[in-house]
C-alpha positions as CSV (number, residue, x, y, z in Angstrom):
1,M,-102.6,-48.1,-3.9
2,R,-103.2,-44.4,-3.3
3,R,-105.9,-45.2,-0.7
4,K,-103.5,-47.6,1.1
5,T,-100.8,-44.9,1.2
6,I,-103.3,-42.4,2.7
7,A,-104.3,-44.9,5.5
8,A,-100.7,-45.8,6.2
9,T,-99.8,-42.1,6.4
10,V,-102.5,-41.4,8.9
11,C,-101.3,-44.3,11.1
12,M,-97.8,-42.9,10.9
13,A,-99.0,-39.5,11.9
14,L,-100.8,-41.0,14.9
15,A,-97.9,-43.1,16.0
16,T,-95.2,-40.5,16.0
17,S,-96.3,-38.7,19.2
18,A,-96.0,-41.2,22.0
19,A,-98.0,-39.3,24.6
20,A,-100.6,-38.2,22.1
21,I,-102.8,-41.2,21.7
22,E,-104.0,-44.2,23.5
23,P,-103.0,-47.6,22.3
24,G,-105.8,-49.9,21.0
25,Q,-108.0,-50.5,18.0
26,W,-108.4,-47.4,15.8
27,R,-110.9,-46.9,13.0
28,S,-110.2,-44.1,10.5
29,T,-112.4,-42.8,7.6
30,T,-111.0,-40.9,4.7
31,Q,-113.3,-39.1,2.2
32,I,-111.8,-37.3,-0.8
33,V,-113.8,-34.0,-1.0
34,E,-112.0,-32.3,-3.9
35,V,-110.0,-33.4,-6.9
36,T,-108.2,-31.1,-9.3
37,M,-107.2,-32.6,-12.6
38,P,-104.6,-31.5,-15.2
39,E,-106.1,-29.3,-18.0
40,T,-104.7,-31.7,-20.5
41,M,-106.7,-34.6,-19.2
42,P,-109.8,-35.5,-21.3
43,A,-113.0,-34.4,-19.6
44,Q,-114.5,-37.9,-19.6
45,V,-111.4,-39.3,-17.9
46,A,-111.3,-36.6,-15.3
47,Q,-115.0,-37.1,-14.5
48,L,-114.5,-40.9,-14.2
49,V,-111.5,-40.3,-11.8
50,R,-113.6,-37.9,-9.7
51,Q,-116.5,-40.4,-9.5
52,Q,-114.2,-43.3,-8.5
53,L,-112.3,-41.3,-5.9
54,G,-115.2,-39.4,-4.4
55,D,-117.9,-42.1,-4.5
56,R,-117.2,-43.7,-1.2
57,A,-115.3,-43.3,2.0
58,L,-112.3,-45.5,2.8
59,T,-112.5,-47.0,6.2
60,S,-109.7,-48.8,7.8
61,A,-109.0,-50.4,11.2
62,N,-105.6,-50.7,12.8
63,C,-104.3,-52.0,16.1
64,I,-101.8,-49.5,17.5
65,T,-99.8,-51.0,20.4
66,Q,-97.9,-49.2,23.1
67,D,-94.7,-50.6,21.7
68,E,-95.5,-49.2,18.3
69,I,-96.3,-45.8,19.9
70,D,-93.0,-45.8,21.9
71,N,-90.9,-46.9,18.9
72,A,-92.6,-44.8,16.2
73,P,-92.3,-43.9,13.5
74,E,-90.1,-46.7,12.3
75,R,-92.6,-49.5,12.8
76,M,-95.4,-47.5,11.2
77,F,-93.3,-46.7,8.1
78,A,-93.3,-50.4,7.4
79,E,-97.1,-50.1,6.7
80,S,-96.4,-47.7,3.9
81,Q,-93.6,-50.0,2.7
82,G,-91.1,-47.3,3.4
83,R,-92.6,-45.2,0.6
84,C,-93.3,-42.1,2.8
85,E,-91.1,-39.8,4.7
86,Y,-91.9,-36.7,6.8
87,S,-90.2,-33.4,6.1
88,R,-92.2,-31.8,9.0
89,F,-94.2,-33.3,11.8
90,D,-95.7,-31.4,14.7
91,M,-98.3,-33.0,17.0
92,A,-98.7,-31.1,20.3
93,D,-101.4,-29.4,22.3
94,G,-104.2,-31.0,20.4
95,T,-103.1,-30.0,16.9
96,I,-101.5,-31.8,14.0
97,D,-99.4,-30.1,11.4
98,A,-97.3,-32.3,9.0
99,A,-95.8,-32.6,5.6
100,A,-94.7,-35.8,3.9
101,Q,-93.4,-37.0,0.6
102,C,-94.4,-40.4,-0.7
103,Q,-93.0,-42.4,-3.6
104,T,-95.8,-43.8,-5.8
105,D,-95.7,-45.7,-9.0
106,Q,-96.4,-42.4,-10.8
107,G,-93.7,-40.4,-9.0
108,T,-93.5,-38.3,-5.9
109,M,-96.6,-37.2,-4.1
110,D,-96.4,-34.3,-1.6
111,M,-98.9,-34.3,1.3
112,T,-99.8,-31.8,4.0
113,M,-102.0,-32.6,7.0
114,H,-103.6,-30.2,9.4
115,G,-106.1,-31.0,12.2
116,T,-106.9,-31.7,15.8
117,Y,-106.7,-34.7,18.1
118,T,-107.5,-36.0,21.5
119,A,-106.2,-39.2,23.1
120,S,-109.1,-41.1,21.5
121,A,-110.1,-39.2,18.3
122,Y,-108.7,-37.0,15.5
123,A,-110.0,-35.0,12.6
124,M,-107.8,-33.5,9.9
125,T,-107.7,-32.3,6.3
126,M,-105.0,-33.7,4.0
127,E,-104.0,-32.3,0.7
128,M,-102.0,-34.4,-1.7
129,Q,-100.3,-33.0,-4.8
130,A,-98.9,-35.4,-7.5
131,Q,-97.2,-35.0,-10.8
132,T,-98.6,-37.3,-13.4
133,P,-97.7,-37.8,-17.1
134,M,-100.7,-35.5,-17.9
135,G,-99.8,-32.8,-15.3
136,A,-100.4,-31.9,-11.7
137,M,-103.3,-33.4,-9.7
138,T,-104.4,-32.3,-6.3
139,F,-106.6,-34.3,-3.9
140,T,-108.1,-32.9,-0.7
141,S,-109.4,-35.3,1.9
142,D,-111.2,-35.1,5.2
143,I,-110.0,-37.7,7.6
144,S,-111.5,-38.7,11.0
145,G,-110.6,-41.4,13.4
146,E,-111.5,-42.8,16.7
147,R,-110.2,-45.4,19.2
148,T,-112.8,-48.2,19.3
149,G,-111.4,-50.2,22.2
150,P,-108.6,-52.6,22.9
151,C,-106.9,-54.4,20.1
152,S,-108.8,-57.5,19.1
């Protein structure tokens, strides 16, 4: 679920700046590069979580139409099932700076995103902070994306 939320949030970020990107098929890759666990979490559980989250990259493909770009972010919020909302979003002059809050099954997750973009590619770092029953967890991800052609 958390990986779907990440991918949907990236799509929302791309779609909220109508002049920023080209419509078409986009592929994005998310790699969690750092995980901070609560001190109260047993070491074996923390290690298992780190292995599962950091083992592989999440790759997704999405078709972003001109209509979605023009009417964003409303249509893109549907992909996160309305669970995320921006408190700050700036995408201009080749830079992305955003903050969002997402409702998850475990509670609220706060996210920040910082990076760069062109009309056909982007790269950013996303930090997610969540409160769990065991305490605070932080995930840092590197995200890259590229337009791969027209929607198929």
